[in-house]
N, C-alpha and C positions, 0 to 999 in steps of 0.2 A: 502482399501475400497475407491473406487472412490466417490468423493463428487460432489456437485453442482457447476455449473459455474454461477457466478453472473455477470450480464450485467448492468452497470450503464450508464445513459445518461442524460445530463442536459443542462442548459442555455449556449448559446454561442458556443456550439459544444464540451464542455467537455464530455468525456466518458471514461469508464474503464471496465476492465474485470478481475475477480479474481476467481481462481479455487482452491479448497481444496481437498487433497487426504490424507487419513490416511494410510501410508505405512506399519506401524505395530502399536501396541498399544501405543508406546511411541515415534513415529516419524511421524510428520505432514509435508506434503509438501504444500506450498502456492505459486501458480503461479500468478503473478500480471502483468498486461499489460495496458499501456496507449494507448487508441484507439481514443483519441480526434481528431476531425477534425477542431476545432477552440477553441477560448477562449472568455470569456466575455470581454466587453470593459474595457480598463484600466489595463488588466493583463500584467505583465512584463514577461521577459524571465524566471525568477525563479518561478513565480506563475503557469506557465503551467506544471511544473514538478510534476509528481505523486511521493510523497515522503513516504507515510505511508499507511498501511492497518491494521485494528484492529478488534477485536472480543472479546467475553467474554466466557471463558471456563465453568464457573460455575454459581453460584447464581449471580444475578444482582449486578454489582459493583465489586470492588477489595476486595474479601473475603478470609481470611486466610483459608488454606486447599484446596482451589480450585486448579485444575491443573495449572501448570505454565511452561513457556518456560525457559529452563536452559542453552541453547546454540544452536549452529547450524551454518549454512553457507548460503551464497547467491552467486548464479552464474548468469551470463548473459544467457538469453534465447537462444534457438536453432536457431532462425533466427534474432538475435539481435547483437548489437555491441556498444562499447563506442564511444562517441563523445567528443573531446577536453580534454580527460584525459591527465594530464601533467606529470605523473610519470610512463610512460609505455615505455620509451626508443624510443619515436618517432613513435611507431607503435601502433595503437589503438587495443583494446581487442575485440576478437570475441566470438562466441558462446561457452558456457561452461566455460569461464574464471571466476575465483573466484574473487568476489568483496566484500567479507565479511568485509574488512577493511573500507568500506564506509557505513556500516549499523550496526544496533544494534536491540535489542529487549527490551520489557518492559512487566511488569505484574501488574503495579499499576495504569495504565491510565495516561493520560496527557491531556492538553487542547484540547477538541474536539474529543478525541479518546476514544474507549472502552478500558477496562483494559489490554488486551493482544494484543501485536502488534509487527510488524516489521517496522522499520523506518530508514530513512536517516537523520532525525532531531535529534539534541542532547538532547533536553529537556526530562528528565526522562528516557533516553535510555542507556542500558548497551551494550557496543560495542561487536560485535561478535569476533573482533580481526582479525589479518591477515595483509597482505601486504598493504601498503598505495598506492592506485592506482591514486588518484587525490587529490593533496594537498589542505589544510594542513593535517597533519597526523591524527588529531582527526575527529570524525564525525562532519560534518559542513553543513548539509542539509540546503536548498534544493539542493546544489551541488551534483552531481552524482545521482540525482533522475531520474525518467523515463520520457522521452519525446516521443510523438507519432511519427509514421512514417511521418505524415503530417507536423510536425514541425511548428505549427501555428505562433510562435514568434521566430525570429532569436535568437540563443543562445548568441551571442556576446562574445564568448570565455568561457562561463560557461560550466563546465563539465557535462555530462549527459550520460545515457544509453538509446539507442533508441529501443523502442518497449517493451521488458519485462525482468523481472528477476524472478528467482525461488529460494525460500528459503526452506531449509530443516531444520526442527526444532526438537530439542530433548525436551521431556516433562518430568516433574517431576512425573507425575501420569499416569497410563495407561488409555486410552480411548477405549470404546467399539464401539463407533459410532461417527457420526458428528452431533448429535442432538442439540448441543449447537448453531449451526448456525441458526436453526429455532427458538430457544428460545430468542435470543438476537440480531441477525442480524450482519451486517458487516458495517464498516465505512472506506471510502477511503479519504485520505487527499491529496490536491494539494498544493504545495508551502510550506512555513513555517508558518502554521496557517493562510493561506490565504483563502482557500476554502475547503469545505467538501462535499462529496457526501454520503448521508445517506440512508440506506435501510428503508423499512416501518415498521410499528408496527408488533410485532410478529404474530398477528392473520392473517395479510395479507401475512407475510413472509412464513408461512407454505405452503401455496398453491404455492407461487412463487418458492420456493426451489424445490418442487417436479417436477415442470415443467421447471426449469432452465430458467425462463423467465426474462423479463425486470422488474425492481423494481421501486417503487416510489423513487424519490430522491429529496433532497433539496440542493441547492447550496448556501453557505453562505460566504459572504465576511467579514473579520475581520478588522476593522479600529480602531486603537489605542486599547482601551480595550473594545470596544462595538462590539457585533455581530449583523450584519444587514442581515435580510433575503432578498436575492436578487431575488430568483426565485424558483419555485417548479413546478414540473410537474408529472403527473401520466401516466404510460403506463401499459396497461393490457397485460397479456400473450395471 
């Protein structure tokens, strides 16, 4: 079941694209792309990396009995490649290369994210497992996160994937459709808890999903333990 494509755009040139496809009742594909043309002032090389995408399969919040991710894999997108990976024998990885060792999944939520997610950040994340492509061996995001083709900030040796990755996820419970996307929305994270792009309230999302249009988003900077609203903008389909 082909699903919607979410287009996010925000302050300073940050933008992203996420597509969901239900391959069969217990297999979900999530394609995530960093399309940023720039970044807000003060962003570092790691802040520009798209590191996580999250959603909520069931009732609002982490509720027992809701569908959950039980495993899966992540590969580099068909027009994408790694940059500065240090454990690939001197040759960077190209389209279709498995990078599951740099990513993991979660079902209980973590700071700023919805309960179910794929992430390159370690907090609350269960590793997919696989060959270590960019040291150290453990998940250590935002390293190996997604950078856009525009590369707004020089990486300075930081490992990254340019353009997109595709995650294929195994689910604990069968899904009949992708209605959960219109019920709760989707959240994209840049950096390591540095900035978030957030979809609109469910009432607005229903229309936006059907049209695959651009959604409301809020960009938030996290400084120490405070969350500061930096900017918000609305775009209509």
